[in-house]
LUMDODREN-19181 format. One record per residue (C-alpha): residue in three letters; z, y, x. Coordinates in pm, 1 decimal, m for minus. Layout:
% LUMDODREN-19181
@residu ALA | pz Z | py Y | px X;
...
//
This chain:
% LUMDODREN-19181
@residu MET | pz m57.4 | py m495.0 | px m3169.2;
@residu ILE | pz 66.6 | py m525.1 | px m2851.7;
@residu ALA | pz m15.0 | py m846.1 | px m2593.5;
@residu LYS | pz 114.9 | py m1021.8 | px m2313.2;
@residu HIS | pz m176.9 | py m1050.3 | px m2069.6;
@residu SER | pz m190.2 | py m1199.7 | px m1680.2;
@residu ALA | pz m391.1 | py m1139.6 | px m1355.6;
@residu THR | pz m431.5 | py m1294.9 | px m1026.7;
@residu LEU | pz m385.4 | py m1005.5 | px m807.6;
@residu HIS | pz m410.1 | py m1064.6 | px m425.0;
@residu GLY | pz m326.1 | py m1454.7 | px m497.9;
@residu HIS | pz m36.4 | py m1320.9 | px m696.6;
@residu ARG | pz m40.1 | py m1415.0 | px m1081.8;
@residu THR | pz 106.3 | py m1110.0 | px m1247.6;
@residu SER | pz 155.3 | py m987.9 | px m1591.2;
@residu PHE | pz 167.4 | py m737.4 | px m1819.4;
@residu THR | pz 138.2 | py m602.4 | px m2124.3;
@residu LEU | pz m109.8 | py m368.2 | px m2344.2;
@residu GLU | pz m230.4 | py m246.1 | px m2652.0;
@residu GLU | pz m541.1 | py m429.7 | px m2784.9;
@residu PRO | pz m711.6 | py m107.5 | px m2799.7;
@residu PHE | pz m652.3 | py m51.9 | px m2390.6;
@residu TRP | pz m696.8 | py m409.3 | px m2339.3;
@residu GLN | pz m1022.0 | py m356.0 | px m2491.4;
@residu GLU | pz m1131.3 | py m97.4 | px m2300.7;
@residu LEU | pz m1023.5 | py m230.8 | px m1987.7;
@residu LYS | pz m1328.1 | py m488.7 | px m2023.2;
@residu SER | pz m1557.9 | py m273.9 | px m2113.7;
@residu ILE | pz m1471.2 | py m34.3 | px m1781.0;
@residu ALA | pz m1547.3 | py m346.8 | px m1570.0;
@residu LYS | pz m1861.0 | py m458.2 | px m1716.1;
@residu SER | pz m1942.9 | py m142.9 | px m1703.0;
@residu ARG | pz m1918.5 | py m91.4 | px m1318.2;
@residu GLY | pz m2025.9 | py m517.2 | px m1283.7;
@residu MET | pz m1667.1 | py m619.3 | px m1165.8;
@residu PRO | pz m1438.8 | py m883.4 | px m1272.3;
@residu LEU | pz m1173.7 | py m741.8 | px m1495.4;
@residu ALA | pz m901.5 | py m893.0 | px m1250.3;
@residu ARG | pz m1077.5 | py m687.6 | px m970.2;
@residu LEU | pz m1067.1 | py m375.9 | px m1162.3;
@residu ILE | pz m650.7 | py m478.2 | px m1293.2;
@residu ALA | pz m608.8 | py m560.2 | px m876.8;
@residu GLU | pz m817.1 | py m146.4 | px m770.4;
@residu ILE | pz m623.3 | py 20.2 | px m1006.1;
@residu ASP | pz m264.4 | py m169.3 | px m890.0;
@residu ASP | pz m364.0 | py m103.8 | px m487.6;
@residu GLY | pz m413.3 | py 305.7 | px m607.9;
@residu ARG | pz m100.3 | py 274.7 | px m888.8;
@residu ASP | pz 293.4 | py 461.1 | px m782.4;
@residu PRO | pz 480.8 | py 229.4 | px m643.0;
@residu GLU | pz 703.4 | py 410.9 | px m896.3;
@residu GLY | pz 550.8 | py 346.5 | px m1158.6;
@residu ASN | pz 502.3 | py m75.9 | px m1329.9;
@residu LEU | pz 125.8 | py m192.0 | px m1388.5;
@residu SER | pz 92.4 | py m180.3 | px m1742.2;
@residu SER | pz 140.3 | py 216.9 | px m1764.8;
@residu ALA | pz m122.5 | py 277.6 | px m1479.9;
@residu LEU | pz m381.1 | py 61.9 | px m1695.9;
@residu ARG | pz m321.3 | py 278.8 | px m1967.1;
@residu LEU | pz m381.1 | py 593.5 | px m1760.8;
@residu TYR | pz m658.4 | py 450.1 | px m1577.2;
@residu VAL | pz m852.1 | py 373.7 | px m1924.8;
@residu LEU | pz m679.3 | py 751.9 | px m2059.9;
@residu ALA | pz m837.8 | py 956.5 | px m1701.1;
@residu TRP | pz m1184.6 | py 713.2 | px m1767.6;
@residu ILE | pz m1300.5 | py 822.5 | px m2157.6;
@residu LYS | pz m1146.7 | py 1149.3 | px m2072.1;
@residu ALA | pz m1407.6 | py 1156.0 | px m1777.0;
@residu LEU | pz m1640.4 | py 1014.7 | px m1980.0;
@residu ALA | pz m1608.9 | py 1216.0 | px m2243.5;
@residu LYS | pz m1679.1 | py 1565.2 | px m1965.9;
@residu SER | pz m1997.5 | py 1424.4 | px m1857.8;
@residu THR | pz m2125.8 | py 1401.3 | px m2188.9;
@residu GLU | pz m1995.1 | py 1726.1 | px m2276.1;
@residu THR | pz m2205.1 | py 1909.8 | px m2041.9;
@residu LEU | pz m2509.2 | py 1755.0 | px m2170.1;
//
């Protein structure tokens, strides 16, 4: 199911929509990196293509994270 979420980025409130598995994975990534979820979202937002939207950038980040994790465990 897709749901709307909000976060404060650089002092401004922003909203985005994500499917529940992406939302859960973002929370897991933030925890594994030892940072607040809002900081991870801000980091992704700062690095995204200005032509794209935040929801897409968050999904692509999760995908890249999972692919990198799979690749690192593949070489063990």
